[in-house]
C-alpha angles and dihedrals in degrees: 000000000000091000092051093049091048093050094047094049138047130259094302089063090062092061095085089056092052092044090051099043107028097097095047093047091047091047090055093048095046091049091053101039101032088212121107098204093046089049090053091050094046090047091056093046089049092057093043089055091044092053091049092050105033091115087062092061101110098189113036090195086068094059093119093049093045090053090047091054091049090050095048091048090051092050092051089051093048092051093049091049091050093051090057093054119097121212114237090231091061091055 
């Protein structure tokens, strides 16, 4: 139902999805990144990606699992990018 409403409306229609899943998405991000601010940024990026790709969600009943998958993939990419950065003090 949330997905159908969000697809039918504009950006405001996506707000109930954010309200319902923000704590779960943030929790997954925080448990993987162990950094509050990075988890906040990643949560926001997850919802932006989900908003842009909502029409690709095949089974609306799996919305929570889909958001979790996006979050996990974004966490993995974040950790990989961080591993490639070199601290200035190390140079």
